C-alpha positions in Angstrom: 0.0 0.0 0.0 1.6 3.2 -1.3 0.5 6.8 -1.7 3.0 9.3 -3.0 6.5 8.7 -4.4 8.7 11.8 -4.2 12.3 12.7 -4.9 14.8 12.4 -2.2 15.4 16.2 -2.2 12.0 16.9 -0.7 10.8 16.6 2.9 8.9 13.4 3.3 5.5 13.1 4.9 4.5 9.8 6.5 2.5 8.9 3.4 5.3 9.5 1.0 8.1 7.0 0.1 11.3 8.4 -1.4 12.2 7.5 -5.0 15.4 5.8 -3.8 13.5 3.7 -1.3 10.9 2.7 -3.9 13.6 1.7 -6.3 15.3 -0.5 -3.7 12.0 -2.1 -2.7 10.9 -2.9 -6.2 14.4 -4.1 -7.1 14.3 -6.5 -4.2 10.9 -7.9 -5.2 12.3 -8.4 -8.7 15.4 -10.1 -7.5 13.4 -12.5 -5.3 11.2 -13.5 -8.2 7.9 -11.9 -7.2 5.2 -11.4 -9.8 2.5 -8.7 -9.7 -1.1 -9.8 -10.1 -4.3 -7.8 -10.2 -7.0 -7.8 -7.5 -9.3 -9.4 -10.0 -6.9 -12.3 -10.4 -6.7 -12.7 -6.7 -10.5 -12.8 -6.5 -10.6 -15.6 -9.1 -8.0 -17.5 -7.1 -10.1 -17.1 -3.9 -13.0 -18.6 -5.7 -10.9 -21.5 -6.9 -11.0 -20.4 -10.6 -7.4 -19.6 -11.0 -3.9 -20.7 -9.7 -1.6 -17.9 -8.6 2.1 -17.7 -9.3 4.6 -19.0 -6.7 5.3 -15.5 -5.4 2.4 -13.1 -6.1 2.3 -9.5 -4.9 -0.3 -6.8 -5.4 1.0 -3.2 -5.5 -1.6 -0.5 -4.8 -1.5 3.3 -4.8 -4.2 5.3 -3.0 -5.4 8.7 -4.1 -4.0 8.8 -7.7 -1.1 11.2 -7.3 0.7 12.4 -10.4 3.9 11.0 -8.8 2.6 7.5 -9.6 3.0 8.2 -13.2 6.1 10.4 -13.0 8.2 8.3 -10.5 6.6 4.9 -9.7 5.5 3.7 -13.2 9.0 3.9 -14.9 10.5 1.8 -12.1 7.7 -0.7 -12.2 7.9 -0.9 -16.0 11.6 -1.9 -15.7 10.5 -5.0 -13.7 7.5 -5.8 -15.8 5.2 -4.9 -12.9 1.8 -3.4 -12.9 -0.3 -1.9 -10.1 -3.8 -0.8 -9.0 -4.5 2.9 -8.4 -7.5 3.9 -6.3 -8.8 7.2 -7.6 -10.7 9.9 -5.8 -13.2 10.7 -8.5 -13.5 14.4 -7.9 -9.8 14.8 -7.5 -8.9 13.6 -11.0 -6.8 16.3 -12.6 -6.9 18.3 -9.4 -5.3 18.1 -5.9 -5.6 16.3 -2.6 -7.7 19.0 -0.9 -8.7 16.5 1.9 -5.2 16.9 3.3 -5.6 20.6 4.0 -6.8 20.3 7.6 -3.9 17.9 8.4 -1.2 20.3 7.0 0.0 17.5 4.7 1.6 18.6 1.3 -1.0 19.5 -1.3 -0.1 17.6 -4.4 -1.3 17.2 -8.0 -3.4 14.2 -8.9 -3.3 12.4 -12.3 -5.6 13.6 -15.0 -8.0 11.6 -17.2 -5.6 11.2 -20.0 -2.8 9.8 -17.8 -5.2 7.4 -16.1 -6.2 6.1 -19.5 -2.6 5.5 -20.4 -2.3 3.4 -17.2 -5.2 1.3 -18.3 -3.8 0.9 -21.7 -0.6 -0.4 -20.1 -2.4 -3.1 -18.1 -2.8 -1.3 -14.8 -6.1 -1.4 -12.9 -8.2 1.4 -11.6 -10.4 1.2 -8.5 -12.6 3.7 -6.6 -11.5 5.6 -3.5 -14.8 7.4 -3.2 -16.0 10.6 -4.7 -14.4 13.0 -2.3 -12.1 11.0 0.0 -14.5 11.3 3.0 -14.5 9.2 6.2 -17.3 6.9 5.2 -18.1 5.5 8.7 -19.3 9.0 9.7 -21.7 9.6 6.8 -25.5 9.5 6.7 -26.9 6.8 4.4 -27.6 9.1 1.4 -24.2 10.7 1.4 -22.6 7.2 1.9 -24.4 5.9 -1.2 -23.2 8.9 -3.2 -19.6 8.3 -2.2 -19.6 4.6 -3.0 -22.1 4.1 -5.8 -21.7 7.5 -7.3 -17.9 7.1 -7.6 -18.4 3.8 -9.3 -20.8 5.2 -11.9 -18.5 8.3 -12.4 -15.4 6.2 -13.1 -17.2 3.7 -15.3 -18.6 6.4 -17.5 -15.3 8.3 -17.6 -13.1 5.4 -18.5 -15.7 3.1 -20.2 -14.7 0.1 -18.2 -16.1 -1.8 -15.2 -14.8 -0.7 -11.8 -14.8 -3.8 -9.6 -12.6 -2.7 -6.6 -13.0 -0.2 -3.8 -10.6 1.2 -1.2 -11.9 2.7 2.1 -10.7 6.4 2.4 -8.8 6.9 5.7 -9.2 3.2 6.3 -12.6 4.0 7.9 -15.3 1.4 7.5 -17.9 -0.5 9.4 -20.5 -3.1 8.7 -22.9 -0.5 7.1 -20.1 0.8 4.8 -19.1 -2.7 3.8 -22.7 -3.7 3.0 -23.0 -0.6 0.8 -19.9 -1.5 -1.1 -21.3 -4.9 -1.7 -24.7 -3.6 -2.9 -22.9 -1.2 -5.2 -21.5 -4.1 -7.2 -17.9 -4.0 -6.2 -16.3 -7.5 -6.1 -13.5 -6.6 -3.6 -12.5 -3.9 -1.3 -9.1 -3.0 0.3 -8.7 -1.8 3.9 -5.8 -1.1 6.2 -7.3 -3.4 8.9 -9.7 -6.4 8.9 -11.6 -8.5 11.3 -10.5 -11.6 9.4 -7.6 -13.6 10.7 -6.2 -14.1 7.2 -5.2 -11.7 4.5 -7.9 -12.9 2.1 -10.5 -14.0 4.6 -12.9 -11.1 3.8 -12.8 -10.1 0.1 -14.4 -6.7 1.1 -11.8 -6.0 3.7 -8.5 -7.1 2.2 -5.8 -6.2 4.7 -2.9 -4.4 3.1 0.5 -3.7 4.3 1.3 0.0 4.7 4.7 1.1 3.3 5.8 4.3 5.0 8.5 6.8 4.2 10.3 5.8 7.4 10.6 2.2 6.4 14.1 1.0 5.4 14.7 -2.1 3.2 14.8 -4.3 6.3 11.4 -3.0 7.4 10.1 -3.7 3.9 11.3 -7.3 3.9 9.8 -7.8 7.3 6.5 -6.4 6.3 5.9 -8.7 3.3 7.1 -11.8 5.1 4.6 -14.6 5.8 5.2 -14.4 9.6 4.4 -10.7 9.7 1.1 -11.2 7.8 0.3 -14.1 10.1 1.1 -12.0 13.2 -1.2 -9.2 12.1 -4.0 -11.7 11.5 -3.4 -13.2 15.0 -3.7 -9.8 16.6 -7.2 -9.4 15.1 -8.6 -12.5 16.8 
């Protein structure tokens, strides 16, 4: 789970990973024989319809920052990797205004044409809501607009089916999850899950946060089987 990739010369926020760190992380995955898969392919495997490669990994980017195209994609291209970008529908071609109250850096988000190029290159696009709101705090009507409305908006804009969702701020509850299911999403990504296993709940897939403060040893630890098992055990 990534957000923003920025050059080493800039001050890092906790949601940003330096270009140098990202290069080292993707280089290590490549060296160890990992292969990127899509969330849709994972869903097929969960249903027993497909067999996954020996070392599968899913790379996701929240929010749709321009840095994904400028900095992350060239590095991923070198390894033959693809990723999923969860777009905030109303921020396409704009900026991350939801970060203003937190004093986080205000950054440009990818525009429609850039997102189309990602799709053409085999990347996947998912929904991160209409406006990046904390869904667990919304009334039913506003909640439906954020979840269903963003799906309709993205499908009409890019003329493709949007099957995956990502909870903004990692905020979700049973009502939010049920709304995501009713909207027609096949899977949803979270930062935490009630399930003891990574894939136990397809609408609350527990991802691993990669932070700007993580060194390569931290990265290796976070994607190890024992770390994922430990996180699941803590949720019991």
